[in-house]
N, C-alpha and C positions, 0 to 999 in steps of 0.2 A: 152840698146836699142835693141841690137840684140836678146837678150833672149825674149823680148816682141814680136818681129816680128815672131820669131820661134813658140811661143805659139799660136799666131793668125793663122799661117799657119796650125799647127797641128789641131786646132779646126775646121778649114774649111775642112780639109781632113777627119775628123772623120765622118763616115756615121750616118745619123739621124736614131734614133731608132723608129721603127714603133710599135704602140700599137695594140696588137692582143687580142681580148676579150677572146677567148677560150684558149689561152696559157699563159696569164698573171697569175702569181702565186697568187697575192692578190685577183684577181677576182675569181679564182678557190676556194681559201680558203673560201671566203665569201659565194660563191655559195653552197659549200658542207655543211657549217655550217647552212645556211638558210634551205637547203634541210633536214638536220637532225632534226632541230627544227620543221619543218613542219610535217615530218613523225611522230615524237614523239607526237606532238600536235594532229594530226589526230588519232593516235592510242588511246590516252587517251579519245578523244571525242567519238570515236566509242565504246570504252569499256564502258564509262559512259552512253551513249545513249542506247546501247544495254541492259545494266543492268537495266536502268530505264524502258524501254519498257517491259522487262520480268517481272519486279516486278509489273508494272501496269496491265499486262495481268493476273496476279495471284491475283490481288486485294490487294497487300501488300503496306502499306504506306512507304514512304521514308522521309528522313529529320531528324533533331535533335529535333523535338518538344517533343519527349518522355522524354527529359531531365527534363522538368517541371512537368512530371507525378509523382504522389505520389507513393512511393514504399511501399509495404505491408509486407516486411520481415525484420527481425532483422539481424544485422551484427555481433553480438558478440563483439569481440575486435575492438575498434575504438578509435580515438584520438580527435574526435569532437562530439558535441552533435547531436544525431539523434534519432528520435522517429518513429517507424514503423507506416505507415499510414499517417504521417505528412511530413516526409522528402521525398525528391524527388530522382530520379535517378541521378541527378547531385551530390547530397550528397553522394550517393553510389560510384560514380566515384571518388570523392575527398577522401572518406574514404579508398578505395582500393589503390589509389595512395599514400596516406600518410603512410599506412601500409607497402607498398612496399619500399618506401623511408626510412622508419625507420629501417627495418631489413637490408636493403642494406647498409645504412650509417654505422651502428655499425659493420657489417661484413667487410666492407672495411677497417675501422680503425683497428679492431682487427687482420684481416688477414695480413695487411701490417706490423704491429708491430711484430706479431709472425713470419711472413715470413722472415723479416730481421734478427731476432734472430736465427732462424733455419738455414738460409743461411750462417750466420757467423760461427755457430757451425759446419756446414758441413766441414769447412776448419780448424777445431781445430786440434792441434797437439796431443791432447789426443785421443787415439784410440777408447776408449769406447764411448766418447761423439760424435765423428765423426760418428761412426757406428749407434748410436741411432738416430742421426739427419738424416742419410741416410735412415734408416728403416722408419722413419716418412714420409719422402718425397715419397719414393717408394710405401708404402702401400696406402696412401691417394691420391696420384696423379694418381695412376693406378686403382683406384676403382671408378666406375660410381657415380656421385654425387647423383643421384636419390636414389640409394641403400643406400648411407650414410645417406641421409635425413630420409628415412624410418627406418633405423637402430636406429638412435638417437631418433626418435619419439616412435617407438614401443618397442625397446629393452632397452631404458634407461629411458626416461622421463615418459613413461606410466607405468613403474614399480616402480616408486618412492613411498615412504610411503603415506598412506592415510592422510586425513586432521588431524585426532587426533594424528598422529605420525609425524607431520611436523618436518622437519630438520631446526634448527635455525642456519643460517649461520652467524649471528651477535654475536655469542658466549654469548648468554644469554640476549642480549638487545632486542630481539624479534622485530627487525626492518627489517630483511631480512630473509624470510621464504620460504622454498622450499618443495613442495609436488607434488602429481600426478595431481594436478589441475593447477600447474604453480608456478611462482615465485612472492611472495607477498613482497612488500617493503613500507616503510614509505615515505610519500610525504611532502615536506616543505610548510609552509604557512608563508609568510613574514608579519611583522608588518610595521607600518608607517616609522620607522627610519632605516629600513634595507637598504634603498637606500644609506645611508652613507657608509655602508660596501662595497656595490658594487662600489661606487665612489672610495674608498680606493683601492679596487682591481684593478680598471681600471688605477688609477695613478701608482700603483705598476708595473703592466704589461707594461705600457708605459715607465716608467723609466728603467725597466729591458731591454727592447728592445734597448733603448738609450745606456745603459751601455755596453751591448753586442756588439753593433755596434762600439762604441769607442774602446773597447778591441780588436776587430777584426782589425780595422784600425791600431791600435798601433802595433799589431803583424805583419801585412803586411809590415809596415815601418821598424821596428827595430828587429823583430823576437822575441821580449820579450812577454811572456805570462802573462796575468793578472788574478789573482784569482777572479772570479766573481760569484762563486757558492753561497757563503754565503750572499753576498749583494743581489743577486736575490731572494734567499729564504726569506731573511728578508723583501724585498719589496712585494713579492707575497703572502707570508703566514703570517708572523708576523704582518705586518702593518694592513691588513684587520682583523686579529684576535684581535688585540688590539682595533681597532675601534668597532668591534662587541661586545666585552666585555664592553667597556666604555658606549656604547649606550644601555646597558641592555639586550644584547643577543636577539634582536628583531626577533626571528625566532622560530616558533613552528612546531612540527611534528605531522602529522596525522598517527598514528601507526595502522597497521592492528590488529584487535582483533577477536578472535574466538567467534562467536555467533551462536549457533545452529549447522548447518552443513556446515558453510562456514565462511570465514573471512570477517569482515566489516571494512571499513576504508582503508586508504592508496591507493595503486594502485597495479596492477598485470599484469604479462605477461603470456599468455597461453602456454601450453607445445608445441604447434605447432610453436610458435615464437621461443622458446628456441631451439628446435630441428633444425629448419631452420638456426638460427643464428650460432649454433655450427658447423653444417655441412658445411655451406658456408665459415666460418672462417677457418676451418681446411683444407678443400679442396683447397681453393685459397691461403692459406699460404704455402702449399706445392709447388704450382706453382711459387709463388713469391720467395720462398727460392732458387729455381733453377736459377731464373733470377739474384738474388743477388750473388749467388756463381759464375755464369758466369761473372758477372760484375766485381767482385773482382779479378778473375783470369785474366781478360783482362788488369789489371794494371801491368805495368812492375815491376818485382821483385826488380829492382834497386831502385825504389821509396821507398820501405819498408826498404831496406838496408841503404839507405841514411838517412832516418828518424831515424832509430835505431842508426846510427853512431853519430848523433848529440845529442843523449841522450834522445829521446822521449820514453816514456813507450809504451808497446804494445797497451794499450787502446787508447792512444793519437794517435798512428800511424794509427790505424783503423779509428778513428773518424775524424782526421784532414787531413790525407794524402790519405788513401786508398779509403774510401767511397766517398769523393767528386770527385775523379777521376773515380770511378766506376759508378757514377750516370748517365752519358750519355749512358752507356750500359744497365742500369737497368730500366730507365724511359720508353722507348718505349714498352717493354713487360708488364710493370706495367699498362700502359694505357689500353691495351687490357684486362688485368686481372680485373681492376676495372669495365670496361664496362661489362665484362662477369659476374661479381658478381651481378650486377643489373638485367641482363637478366636471369641468372640462378635462381634468386629468384622466377621466375614464376613456378618453379617445386614445390612450396609450395602447389599447388593445390592437390598434391598427399596425403597430410596429413591434409588438411582442414584449412590451415591458410588463413585468410581473406585478401588476397592481391588483386590487381586489376584484375588478371585473374579469381580468384575464384568468387569475388563479381560482377564484371562488365561483363566480357566476358563469364561467365558461368551462374550464377543465373539470372542476369538482362536480358541476351539474351534469356534465356528460358521463361521469363515472358512477355517481350514486343516485342520480335523479333528484327527487325532492325539489322540483323546480320552484314551487310556491314558497317554500321555506327559504331557499337560497336567495331568490329574487327579493323576498321581503326583508331579509337580513341586510342585503346589499343596499336596498333603498333606505332602510333604517339607519345604516352607517352614514350615508351621505346626508340624510336629513339631520342627524344628530350633530355632525360637524358643522353644517350650515347654521343650525340654531345656536351653537356655541359661539361661532364667529359673529353672528348677528347680535347676540346678547352682549358680548364684550364690547363691540363697537358702538352699540346703542347706548351703553353706559358712558362711553367716552364722548359720544355725540351730544348727550345731554349736558356734559360738562363744558363743551366748547360752544354751545349755542349762546348767542347774544340775546340779552333781554330786549334791546331795541337797536336798530341800525339806522 
């Protein structure tokens, strides 16, 4: 009872807080935020209005109506159907975007695999292997990418043999051919029963994921490792192959054949694509290799010693102990590297590869004008792809982050 009385007296003695509009922290915070938004909005309005007035004064059209205008030039390498004089500038934008995404995707995959391989070799106990990996990293990481692109295009792929002296990379099967006009390869054409093979492959992949998940759970509980390599190979390779043979091998190949002065049939990749792909792959692999090396070195040496002490082989130590703990340090720089791969693909304009910069921001801009719209769309394309890559890898990065190290 006495405690309640004392609390009431202290509540009466406490001075009443007075609200001050200019000194309240919440009010000031909201005011400054509103002021910032207002200033940014006014600046954007002023910039847009001023630009529109200047364009109107010069008699220049604005807007995105040019997207539906027919384009009168051919694009060369393309992944969708396009006919000059029939296709529109929207088609040109799509072709350029797809060409950019195609070379960027393959370069990201190849550079990541090669970068991990070289990064691990950098720490090899073999002196020669480690020095070769070091030379690879130092040479390609410290050479400007543009110079490497031009080197591969002019110094390598442009000097390949002519059509009649084509190099057969398929060891006589004539399904993968390389010459100074590009890389020619056979393309598959599926028959009606081929879906059964794809179904078998899907079942095999799903079952393999389930088997791997169970083996991982078992290892986490008991420490016992389960041999899953051969079951997975059987499900992913043997099962679809058996279904493929039983259904009469319902897959035909359109093989490139030399007729006159060029190959007919199949598909091809131009020398500019090959040069850009190789340059992007090697350059960014050197960057990733250093990130991998730094990530591995960040793992405490005691982790490796403990894994070796319980009988794990060096390969298992690297794949099961070192790499998983190194991933939190590897993923952040790898995010930037993947984003840079997409953005650096714009250097393809130097060798004439038909990417979005060459087709849309250069040729289309020269023909229809609308510089602001075209440049803004190109910037928005690269920004969107970069944000998608960053978002996906940031989700993965949160999953691999360790609570404590």
